Structures are given as C-alpha cells and as structure tokens.
Z-matrix of the N, CA and C atoms (Angstrom, degrees):
N
C 1 1.435
C 2 1.528 1 107.88
N 3 1.315 2 116.29 1 125.08
C 4 1.470 3 119.53 2 -178.88
C 5 1.519 4 110.30 3 -91.78
N 6 1.307 5 113.91 4 144.73
C 7 1.458 6 119.73 5 -179.96
C 8 1.531 7 107.57 6 -97.67
N 9 1.273 8 116.55 7 115.75
C 10 1.469 9 121.08 8 175.41
C 11 1.517 10 108.82 9 -109.64
N 12 1.332 11 116.12 10 142.70
C 13 1.458 12 117.20 11 175.94
C 14 1.523 13 109.21 12 -61.05
N 15 1.292 14 115.89 13 142.39
C 16 1.454 15 118.84 14 179.43
C 17 1.518 16 109.34 15 -68.14
N 18 1.315 17 115.78 16 133.78
C 19 1.453 18 121.02 17 177.31
C 20 1.518 19 108.44 18 -86.82
N 21 1.310 20 115.79 19 140.02
C 22 1.459 21 117.51 20 179.01
C 23 1.522 22 110.15 21 -65.98
N 24 1.288 23 115.98 22 143.14
C 25 1.449 24 121.26 23 177.97
C 26 1.520 25 107.29 24 -92.96
N 27 1.319 26 114.96 25 122.23
C 28 1.452 27 120.53 26 179.77
C 29 1.515 28 107.56 27 -115.40
N 30 1.301 29 116.12 28 124.02
C 31 1.453 30 119.08 29 175.83
C 32 1.522 31 109.01 30 -128.26
N 33 1.310 32 115.13 31 174.12
C 34 1.452 33 119.52 32 -176.96
C 35 1.524 34 112.50 33 -60.86
N 36 1.320 35 116.79 34 -39.33
C 37 1.460 36 120.05 35 -178.09
C 38 1.527 37 110.77 36 -62.95
N 39 1.329 38 118.21 37 -44.26
C 40 1.470 39 119.43 38 -179.22
C 41 1.528 40 110.81 39 -69.57
N 42 1.345 41 117.73 40 -35.57
C 43 1.462 42 119.88 41 176.71
C 44 1.519 43 110.72 42 -64.65
N 45 1.330 44 116.66 43 -43.59
C 46 1.450 45 120.91 44 179.57
C 47 1.523 46 110.70 45 -64.12
N 48 1.329 47 116.78 46 -43.34
C 49 1.467 48 120.55 47 178.45
C 50 1.518 49 110.70 48 -60.40
N 51 1.322 50 117.03 49 -42.11
C 52 1.464 51 120.96 50 178.78
C 53 1.523 52 111.29 51 -63.98
N 54 1.321 53 116.97 52 -42.77
C 55 1.459 54 121.11 53 -179.75
C 56 1.525 55 110.86 54 -64.24
N 57 1.321 56 117.01 55 -42.81
C 58 1.461 57 120.78 56 178.89
C 59 1.519 58 110.13 57 -63.88
N 60 1.334 59 116.82 58 -43.64
C 61 1.460 60 120.66 59 179.41
C 62 1.525 61 110.75 60 -61.43
N 63 1.345 62 117.52 61 -45.59
C 64 1.463 63 120.70 62 -179.50
C 65 1.522 64 111.73 63 -63.04
N 66 1.333 65 117.39 64 -41.55
C 67 1.457 66 120.67 65 178.59
C 68 1.527 67 110.45 66 -63.37
N 69 1.334 68 116.88 67 -42.76
C 70 1.459 69 121.23 68 178.48
C 71 1.527 70 110.19 69 -63.97
N 72 1.328 71 116.63 70 -43.96
C 73 1.466 72 120.71 71 -178.94
C 74 1.526 73 110.69 72 -63.51
N 75 1.349 74 117.79 73 -40.40
C 76 1.461 75 120.85 74 178.22
C 77 1.526 76 110.55 75 -63.22
N 78 1.338 77 116.86 76 -45.19
C 79 1.464 78 120.86 77 -179.72
C 80 1.528 79 110.16 78 -64.01
N 81 1.331 80 116.82 79 -43.55
C 82 1.465 81 120.20 80 -179.93
C 83 1.523 82 110.42 81 -62.96
N 84 1.332 83 116.97 82 -40.06
C 85 1.467 84 120.62 83 178.52
C 86 1.527 85 109.97 84 -65.06
N 87 1.346 86 116.29 85 -47.46
C 88 1.459 87 120.01 86 -178.43
C 89 1.521 88 110.79 87 -64.35
N 90 1.335 89 116.99 88 -36.00
C 91 1.458 90 120.20 89 -177.91
C 92 1.527 91 111.21 90 -64.27
N 93 1.305 92 118.24 91 -31.86
C 94 1.458 93 121.04 92 179.76
C 95 1.513 94 113.67 93 -89.56
N 96 1.325 95 117.33 94 -1.75
C 97 1.460 96 121.80 95 -177.55
C 98 1.527 97 110.50 96 -68.96
N 99 1.302 98 115.67 97 139.49
C 100 1.462 99 121.75 98 177.98
C 101 1.531 100 108.92 99 -105.03
N 102 1.323 101 115.91 100 143.39
C 103 1.463 102 122.03 101 175.83
C 104 1.524 103 108.07 102 -129.67
N 105 1.310 104 115.52 103 157.81
C 106 1.465 105 120.50 104 178.69
C 107 1.517 106 108.63 105 -108.07
N 108 1.322 107 115.74 106 121.29
C 109 1.458 108 121.29 107 176.75
C 110 1.525 109 108.32 108 -127.66
N 111 1.324 110 115.25 109 162.70
C 112 1.456 111 120.24 110 174.82
C 113 1.527 112 107.61 111 -96.61
N 114 1.320 113 117.06 112 128.91
C 115 1.456 114 120.83 113 179.81
C 116 1.526 115 109.65 114 -99.05
N 117 1.337 116 114.88 115 153.88
C 118 1.461 117 121.40 116 -176.13
C 119 1.514 118 109.97 117 -135.02
N 120 1.326 119 116.15 118 145.50
C 121 1.461 120 119.91 119 175.61
C 122 1.535 121 108.61 120 -80.63
N 123 1.340 122 118.57 121 173.54
C 124 1.472 123 121.00 122 -177.62
C 125 1.530 124 114.68 123 -60.57
N 126 1.333 125 117.58 124 -17.28
C 127 1.467 126 120.32 125 177.37
C 128 1.526 127 112.62 126 -92.04
N 129 1.324 128 116.86 127 -0.80
C 130 1.454 129 120.45 128 179.18
C 131 1.512 130 114.18 129 89.08
N 132 1.331 131 117.65 130 10.21
C 133 1.473 132 120.96 131 177.19
C 134 1.522 133 108.95 132 -82.55
N 135 1.305 134 115.08 133 134.70
C 136 1.462 135 120.49 134 179.87
C 137 1.521 136 110.52 135 -66.84
N 138 1.319 137 115.30 136 135.91
C 139 1.461 138 122.06 137 173.31
C 140 1.524 139 110.11 138 -103.90
N 141 1.332 140 116.03 139 6.45
C 142 1.457 141 121.93 140 177.96
C 143 1.517 142 112.72 141 94.86
N 144 1.313 143 113.75 142 178.82
C 145 1.462 144 120.73 143 179.80
C 146 1.522 145 109.62 144 -80.24
N 147 1.318 146 115.70 145 142.21
C 148 1.462 147 122.18 146 178.52
C 149 1.517 148 109.61 147 -135.65
N 150 1.325 149 115.64 148 141.68
C 151 1.467 150 120.32 149 172.36
C 152 1.521 151 106.86 150 -90.03
N 153 1.327 152 115.54 151 122.08
C 154 1.460 153 121.84 152 -178.28
C 155 1.521 154 108.91 153 -131.12
N 156 1.310 155 115.46 154 158.53
C 157 1.458 156 119.61 155 178.77
C 158 1.520 157 109.99 156 -74.54
N 159 1.314 158 116.02 157 135.06
C 160 1.455 159 121.99 158 176.21
C 161 1.522 160 107.80 159 -64.35
N 162 1.314 161 117.07 160 138.23
C 163 1.461 162 120.72 161 -179.14
C 164 1.522 163 109.12 162 -91.13
N 165 1.340 164 114.54 163 120.72
C 166 1.459 165 121.93 164 179.47
C 167 1.520 166 107.32 165 -127.68
N 168 1.327 167 116.65 166 126.33
C 169 1.460 168 121.80 167 178.26
C 170 1.511 169 109.44 168 -133.35
N 171 1.305 170 115.57 169 160.97
C 172 1.460 171 120.01 170 175.99
C 173 1.529 172 108.93 171 -75.32
N 174 1.311 173 116.22 172 165.00
C 175 1.457 174 120.49 173 177.19
C 176 1.533 175 110.13 174 -58.76
N 177 1.314 176 116.91 175 -41.08
C 178 1.468 177 121.02 176 179.66
C 179 1.529 178 111.06 177 -62.58
N 180 1.326 179 117.20 178 -40.46
C 181 1.466 180 120.34 179 178.69
C 182 1.531 181 111.61 180 -65.32
N 183 1.341 182 116.72 181 -41.74
C 184 1.468 183 119.52 182 177.31
C 185 1.525 184 110.38 183 -64.88
N 186 1.327 185 117.38 184 -42.64
C 187 1.481 186 120.58 185 179.93
C 188 1.527 187 110.86 186 -60.27
N 189 1.334 188 117.25 187 -38.72
C 190 1.466 189 121.30 188 179.99
C 191 1.531 190 111.24 189 -68.11
N 192 1.324 191 117.67 190 -30.62
C 193 1.470 192 122.25 191 -176.68
C 194 1.521 193 112.93 192 -84.37
N 195 1.325 194 117.76 193 -34.51
C 196 1.461 195 122.67 194 -168.93
C 197 1.522 196 112.72 195 -108.33
N 198 1.334 197 116.18 196 157.05
C 199 1.465 198 120.22 197 170.19
C 200 1.529 199 107.68 198 -66.73
N 201 1.334 200 118.26 199 159.87
C 202 1.475 201 119.46 200 178.44
C 203 1.535 202 112.80 201 -55.54
N 204 1.336 203 117.42 202 -41.07
C 205 1.463 204 119.82 203 -179.77
C 206 1.527 205 111.18 204 -69.90
N 207 1.332 206 117.86 205 -42.65
C 208 1.471 207 120.46 206 178.17
C 209 1.519 208 110.31 207 -62.68
N 210 1.333 209 118.14 208 -37.12
C 211 1.464 210 120.84 209 176.53
C 212 1.530 211 109.75 210 -63.63
N 213 1.309 212 117.50 211 -48.20
C 214 1.469 213 121.73 212 -178.65
C 215 1.528 214 111.09 213 -59.55
N 216 1.319 215 117.21 214 -42.01
C 217 1.463 216 121.30 215 -178.51
C 218 1.526 217 111.09 216 -72.53
N 219 1.331 218 117.14 217 -53.47
C 220 1.464 219 119.89 218 -171.41
C 221 1.518 220 114.43 219 -78.53
N 222 1.320 221 117.85 220 -32.77
C 223 1.469 222 119.90 221 -174.75
C 224 1.525 223 112.31 222 -102.45
N 225 1.345 224 118.06 223 -19.35
C 226 1.468 225 121.77 224 -177.24
C 227 1.523 226 112.67 225 -121.28
N 228 1.348 227 117.14 226 15.00
C 229 1.468 228 122.95 227 177.25
C 230 1.520 229 113.47 228 59.95
N 231 1.316 230 116.77 229 35.66
C 232 1.459 231 121.05 230 179.08
C 233 1.513 232 111.97 231 -81.45
N 234 1.342 233 115.23 232 -177.87
C 235 1.456 234 122.42 233 177.47
C 236 1.518 235 108.37 234 -141.13
N 237 1.323 236 116.49 235 132.75
C 238 1.459 237 119.71 236 175.59
C 239 1.525 238 108.59 237 -77.40
N 240 1.337 239 116.90 238 159.13
C 241 1.460 240 120.91 239 176.89
C 242 1.530 241 109.89 240 -66.80
N 243 1.301 242 116.19 241 143.51
C 244 1.472 243 121.14 242 177.11
C 245 1.528 244 110.18 243 -57.55
N 246 1.317 245 116.43 244 144.56
C 247 1.461 246 124.81 245 177.99
C 248 1.531 247 113.18 246 63.03
N 249 1.334 248 117.54 247 18.09
C 250 1.465 249 119.76 248 -178.22
C 251 1.528 250 113.28 249 -115.56
N 252 1.306 251 117.79 250 -22.49
C 253 1.459 252 121.26 251 -175.12
C 254 1.519 253 112.55 252 -85.34
N 255 1.321 254 115.39 253 165.41
C 256 1.465 255 118.59 254 178.21
C 257 1.531 256 111.18 255 -69.47
N 258 1.295 257 115.70 256 148.70
C 259 1.465 258 124.13 257 170.13
C 260 1.521 259 116.38 258 72.72
N 261 1.333 260 119.99 259 6.93
C 262 1.458 261 118.25 260 177.72
C 263 1.522 262 110.04 261 -64.55
N 264 1.344 263 116.27 262 -28.94
C 265 1.464 264 119.51 263 179.17
C 266 1.532 265 112.14 264 -116.85
N 267 1.314 266 116.73 265 21.50
C 268 1.462 267 121.60 266 178.69
C 269 1.527 268 109.10 267 -75.71
N 270 1.325 269 116.79 268 129.55
C 271 1.466 270 121.34 269 179.43
C 272 1.528 271 111.70 270 -118.32
N 273 1.334 272 116.60 271 12.90
C 274 1.465 273 121.11 272 -179.48
C 275 1.528 274 110.41 273 -74.33
N 276 1.317 275 115.01 274 159.78
C 277 1.463 276 122.25 275 -179.27
C 278 1.524 277 109.51 276 -88.79
N 279 1.325 278 116.81 277 125.70
C 280 1.455 279 119.44 278 178.49
C 281 1.508 280 113.21 279 170.06
N 282 1.322 281 114.83 280 -164.15
C 283 1.462 282 122.35 281 -177.97
C 284 1.514 283 110.21 282 -115.15
N 285 1.321 284 114.67 283 149.90
C 286 1.464 285 122.13 284 175.00
C 287 1.521 286 106.91 285 -109.97
N 288 1.323 287 115.17 286 120.33
C 289 1.466 288 122.08 287 -177.33
C 290 1.520 289 109.82 288 -112.15
N 291 1.317 290 115.67 289 159.15
C 292 1.460 291 121.85 290 178.51
C 293 1.526 292 108.87 291 -65.39
N 294 1.315 293 117.27 292 130.65
C 295 1.457 294 122.05 293 179.62
C 296 1.527 295 110.97 294 -68.49
N 297 1.322 296 117.42 295 -21.07
C 298 1.467 297 121.23 296 -178.18
C 299 1.523 298 113.10 297 -88.29
N 300 1.342 299 118.34 298 -39.30
C 301 1.474 300 119.70 299 -172.14
C 302 1.526 301 114.53 300 -133.13
N 303 1.326 302 117.99 301 -0.39
C 304 1.461 303 124.01 302 176.29
C 305 1.533 304 114.57 303 72.61
N 306 1.321 305 118.79 304 12.30
C 307 1.465 306 120.92 305 175.50
C 308 1.526 307 109.50 306 -66.65
N 309 1.333 308 117.58 307 135.19
C 310 1.465 309 121.86 308 176.45
C 311 1.527 310 108.59 309 -66.29
N 312 1.341 311 116.32 310 127.99
C 313 1.463 312 120.65 311 -176.40
C 314 1.530 313 113.57 312 -119.18
N 315 1.340 314 116.94 313 -41.13
C 316 1.465 315 120.65 314 -177.25
C 317 1.522 316 109.86 315 -141.98
N 318 1.321 317 115.26 316 152.08
C 319 1.458 318 123.24 317 176.03
C 320 1.526 319 107.14 318 -110.73
N 321 1.330 320 117.05 319 139.62
C 322 1.466 321 120.22 320 -179.84
C 323 1.526 322 111.88 321 -59.92
N 324 1.321 323 117.65 322 -20.16
C 325 1.470 324 120.92 323 178.62
C 326 1.529 325 111.67 324 -65.08
N 327 1.334 326 117.85 325 -18.74
C 328 1.466 327 121.00 326 178.98
C 329 1.536 328 111.70 327 -106.29
N 330 1.334 329 117.01 328 5.02
C 331 1.470 330 121.21 329 -179.64
C 332 1.524 331 108.66 330 -83.15
N 333 1.312 332 116.21 331 143.54
C 334 1.457 333 120.31 332 177.32
C 335 1.523 334 109.40 333 -146.29
N 336 1.304 335 115.72 334 163.86
C 337 1.463 336 122.64 335 -178.48
C 338 1.529 337 108.41 336 -86.07
N 339 1.338 338 115.87 337 104.40
C 340 1.468 339 120.48 338 -177.06
C 341 1.523 340 112.38 339 -91.45
N 342 1.336 341 117.44 340 -16.17
C 343 1.456 342 120.81 341 -177.58
C 344 1.517 343 113.38 342 80.47
N 345 1.336 344 117.47 343 5.29
C 346 1.464 345 121.02 344 -176.61
C 347 1.526 346 113.42 345 -88.04
N 348 1.339 347 117.69 346 -20.61
C 349 1.459 348 120.41 347 -177.02
C 350 1.516 349 113.40 348 93.64
N 351 1.325 350 117.30 349 6.34
C 352 1.462 351 122.47 350 175.56
C 353 1.530 352 107.92 351 -125.43
N 354 1.331 353 117.67 352 151.26
C 355 1.460 354 119.05 353 174.04
C 356 1.531 355 109.39 354 -58.39
N 357 1.324 356 117.04 355 128.38
C 358 1.466 357 121.37 356 -177.94
C 359 1.520 358 109.89 357 -126.32
N 360 1.325 359 114.98 358 140.18
C 361 1.456 360 122.97 359 -176.98
C 362 1.526 361 108.26 360 -134.07
N 363 1.341 362 117.69 361 149.72
C 364 1.465 363 118.53 362 176.97
C 365 1.522 364 112.47 363 -90.84
N 366 1.357 365 117.75 364 -5.13
C 367 1.467 366 121.14 365 176.37
C 368 1.526 367 109.38 366 -165.19
N 369 1.327 368 117.13 367 149.75
C 370 1.470 369 119.24 368 171.62
C 371 1.531 370 109.08 369 -74.83
N 372 1.317 371 116.51 370 164.21
C 373 1.464 372 119.93 371 178.14
C 374 1.532 373 109.89 372 -63.37
N 375 1.344 374 116.26 373 -31.75
C 376 1.468 375 122.37 374 175.28
C 377 1.515 376 108.36 375 -155.35
N 378 1.319 377 116.46 376 130.84
C 379 1.470 378 120.45 377 175.99
C 380 1.528 379 110.93 378 -62.15
N 381 1.345 380 116.85 379 -21.81
C 382 1.470 381 120.89 380 179.45
C 383 1.523 382 111.77 381 -68.99
N 384 1.326 383 118.65 382 -17.46
C 385 1.465 384 121.73 383 -174.27
C 386 1.516 385 114.22 384 -97.46
N 387 1.324 386 117.70 385 -6.42
C 388 1.461 387 121.19 386 179.97
C 389 1.522 388 110.45 387 -125.35
N 390 1.312 389 113.98 388 157.18
C 391 1.459 390 121.71 389 176.42
C 392 1.522 391 106.73 390 -124.13
N 393 1.314 392 116.64 391 133.90
C 394 1.457 393 121.49 392 176.69
C 395 1.522 394 108.84 393 -109.98
N 396 1.340 395 115.61 394 137.46
C 397 1.469 396 120.08 395 -178.45
C 398 1.525 397 109.71 396 -145.52
N 399 1.319 398 115.55 397 157.21
C 400 1.463 399 121.40 398 179.57
C 401 1.523 400 109.88 399 -68.85
N 402 1.324 401 115.82 400 137.08
C 403 1.464 402 123.20 401 176.54
C 404 1.521 403 106.92 402 -127.37
N 405 1.322 404 116.08 403 112.28
C 406 1.464 405 121.24 404 -177.37
C 407 1.534 406 111.91 405 -104.50
N 408 1.339 407 118.06 406 15.16
C 409 1.465 408 120.91 407 -177.68
C 410 1.528 409 111.09 408 -70.19
N 411 1.305 410 115.19 409 157.96
C 412 1.462 411 123.54 410 177.83
C 413 1.527 412 112.94 411 59.49
N 414 1.320 413 117.35 412 26.22
C 415 1.453 414 121.66 413 176.97
C 416 1.521 415 114.15 414 68.19
N 417 1.329 416 116.50 415 18.09
C 418 1.464 417 121.03 416 -179.98
C 419 1.516 418 109.30 417 -120.33
N 420 1.311 419 115.40 418 155.79
C 421 1.470 420 120.33 419 173.05
C 422 1.526 421 106.79 420 -104.21
N 423 1.338 422 115.25 421 113.07
C 424 1.460 423 120.77 422 -179.92
C 425 1.528 424 108.51 423 -131.00
N 426 1.330 425 115.60 424 169.69
C 427 1.459 426 121.12 425 176.62
C 428 1.529 427 107.25 426 -113.38
N 429 1.324 428 115.77 427 112.69
C 430 1.458 429 121.78 428 178.86
C 431 1.525 430 109.50 429 -81.20
N 432 1.319 431 115.93 430 149.16
C 433 1.462 432 122.49 431 179.04
C 434 1.529 433 107.96 432 -120.94
N 435 1.340 434 115.20 433 129.69
C 436 1.462 435 121.41 434 179.87
C 437 1.514 436 110.28 435 -129.99
N 438 1.325 437 115.67 436 159.14
C 439 1.460 438 121.85 437 174.46
C 440 1.528 439 108.15 438 -74.54
N 441 1.311 440 116.54 439 130.91
C 442 1.462 441 120.25 440 -178.08
C 443 1.526 442 112.68 441 -67.08
N 444 1.331 443 117.32 442 -33.38
C 445 1.468 444 119.65 443 -174.17
C 446 1.527 445 113.31 444 -77.59
N 447 1.337 446 118.27 445 -33.70
C 448 1.470 447 119.04 446 -174.71
C 449 1.525 448 114.08 447 -129.12
N 450 1.317 449 117.91 448 2.66
C 451 1.463 450 123.42 449 179.38
C 452 1.530 451 114.02 450 66.05
N 453 1.317 452 118.43 451 19.86
C 454 1.466 453 120.71 452 177.12
C 455 1.523 454 109.62 453 -65.54
N 456 1.328 455 116.20 454 130.20
C 457 1.464 456 120.62 455 173.73
C 458 1.526 457 107.68 456 -71.35
N 459 1.329 458 116.62 457 128.44
C 460 1.463 459 121.80 458 -177.31
C 461 1.523 460 112.91 459 -107.12
N 462 1.316 461 116.92 460 -38.08
C 463 1.460 462 121.87 461 -176.25
C 464 1.519 463 109.56 462 160.54
N 465 1.335 464 116.05 463 -144.48
C 466 1.464 465 121.27 464 -177.50
C 467 1.526 466 109.93 465 -137.59
N 468 1.323 467 115.38 466 158.56
C 469 1.464 468 120.78 467 175.43
C 470 1.531 469 108.07 468 -116.49
N 471 1.333 470 114.39 469 136.61
C 472 1.463 471 121.70 470 -178.68
C 473 1.528 472 109.37 471 -125.19
N 474 1.318 473 115.72 472 163.71
C 475 1.471 474 120.83 473 -176.05
C 476 1.528 475 112.71 474 -99.81
N 477 1.329 476 117.36 475 26.78
C 478 1.468 477 120.86 476 -178.97
C 479 1.528 478 112.01 477 -114.85
N 480 1.325 479 116.62 478 30.22
C 481 1.464 480 121.26 479 -177.49
C 482 1.518 481 112.45 480 -91.98
N 483 1.327 482 115.79 481 178.87
C 484 1.466 483 121.08 482 -178.09
C 485 1.529 484 112.74 483 -81.14
N 486 1.308 485 115.73 484 172.54
C 487 1.462 486 121.68 485 172.73
C 488 1.519 487 107.07 486 -67.67
N 489 1.278 488 121.81 487 152.23
C 490 1.456 489 126.59 488 12.60
C 491 1.526 490 113.96 489 -90.21
N 492 1.351 491 119.50 490 -11.54
C 493 1.470 492 120.07 491 -173.88
C 494 1.521 493 113.51 492 -97.24
N 495 1.338 494 117.04 493 -26.85
C 496 1.459 495 120.39 494 -173.89
C 497 1.526 496 112.70 495 75.21
N 498 1.334 497 116.41 496 10.62
C 499 1.462 498 120.95 497 -177.64
C 500 1.522 499 111.12 498 -107.13
N 501 1.329 500 115.11 499 151.03
C 502 1.469 501 122.06 500 174.14
C 503 1.517 502 108.05 501 -125.85
N 504 1.318 503 116.27 502 102.65
C 505 1.460 504 121.50 503 173.39
C 506 1.522 505 105.92 504 -82.86
N 507 1.320 506 115.92 505 100.27
C 508 1.457 507 123.42 506 -176.44
C 509 1.529 508 107.07 507 -94.45
N 510 1.336 509 116.30 508 102.39
C 511 1.456 510 121.93 509 -170.50
C 512 1.523 511 112.06 510 -106.14
N 513 1.308 512 116.31 511 152.45
C 514 1.453 513 121.87 512 173.40
C 515 1.525 514 107.85 513 -80.42
N 516 1.320 515 117.11 514 127.88
C 517 1.455 516 121.31 515 -178.92
C 518 1.524 517 113.00 516 -60.89
N 519 1.341 518 118.04 517 -34.37
C 520 1.468 519 120.15 518 -178.90
C 521 1.522 520 112.25 519 -72.49
N 522 1.324 521 117.98 520 -11.18
C 523 1.466 522 121.42 521 177.61
C 524 1.526 523 111.40 522 -87.52
N 525 1.338 524 116.16 523 -9.51
C 526 1.461 525 121.93 524 -175.50
C 527 1.526 526 110.70 525 -118.52
N 528 1.321 527 114.80 526 154.15
C 529 1.468 528 121.44 527 174.47
C 530 1.521 529 106.34 528 -127.55
N 531 1.334 530 116.46 529 117.04
C 532 1.457 531 121.32 530 -179.15
C 533 1.522 532 110.08 531 -82.31
N 534 1.333 533 115.85 532 134.22
C 535 1.463 534 123.01 533 175.27
C 536 1.524 535 107.07 534 -127.81
N 537 1.318 536 116.95 535 123.06
C 538 1.468 537 120.53 536 178.63
C 539 1.514 538 111.64 537 -58.10
N 540 1.327 539 116.84 538 145.11
C 541 1.465 540 121.54 539 -177.82
C 542 1.523 541 110.28 540 -56.57
N 543 1.331 542 115.08 541 131.80
C 544 1.452 543 121.63 542 179.09
C 545 1.520 544 114.14 543 89.21
N 546 1.333 545 117.61 544 -10.12
C 547 1.468 546 120.91 545 179.49
C 548 1.527 547 109.02 546 -93.67
N 549 1.290 548 115.92 547 144.72
C 550 1.483 549 119.57 548 -179.36
C 551 1.514 550 111.39 549 -85.75
C-alpha cells in the first residue's frame, strides 16, 4: 500500500467562502487606507495637506447617493454626452468639488471654454487631489483623471490646452459639484 499525501478537497462552497473573505478583506483594508490631499476653504485658499481616510463604499451605497448618470460616470468610468452635463458653460466664480466625496478638485480661475461641451480646466486646484492613470479603452491611449480620496472617475486630461500648462482637463459635469466662491 503506497502512502500518498492527502490532496486538499476543493469544492464550490469553500471556493465561494474564500472569495467572499478575500473581497471583504480587500474592502476592509481599503477602508482603513489613508491618503494625503490638499484641503481648501470656501474661498479657494489652501489649508495645507491633510491625511484623510480614503472613502470606500459598496456599489449599493454609491447608487443610493448618486444620480444614475453620476453613478455610471464616476463609478463605472462612463462619459456624459457633450453639451448635456451641468456646468459645461458655467462662468461663475467658485470651486468644483467631487460629487462623491466633496474633495476640492478645480477652481473656476483655471476653467476655460474649450468648445468640447464638457467643463475644461488647464490645471486641477491641487495635483495632490487627483490621480492620473493610463486608459486604453476604445482603442485609444488616454490619461484618465480620478479623485484621489474616493477613486471617482472624473474625465481625461489632454495635451491640447492653453498656456500656462498646455493641458486640458476635460471633466464630466456630473462628476463635479460647483460651489460659488465663499459659500460652504
């Protein structure tokens, strides 16, 4: 009689339990993760860098908080139709904050009329508040822009913008919430 090492028994229930545990562990780890962002007062003055907890929510929690279009854009990397979103033609003075977590992202002082039908800026309010990553969807190479605190997809950045940066941060209006300067 030969002695063979016992092979582990793998069944669907144990695989499912492992997958659920790993997903929970990843969410718990991400929920406790700290990120550094620059905070701003209602007038757009920097209050300096702050370490804050990264915002992580379930899909159901995001759906309950956001409009269907804002959910599709910010949580599923969607894009609103040109000339259809809020603030593409807004010329008021103020700040643009993340619709998901209220992090300051853009100042109207850097907004310009790009003719694209989306709110466009030549710079974020702070590079510390956004994350840029490669986007290879639709057979194109683009640079996606997300909120650092909650990972909300905001839009894309292109190199055809005006001086002084030469950049065009082409953002989805439903990913942003405009607040007039000085208003809380």
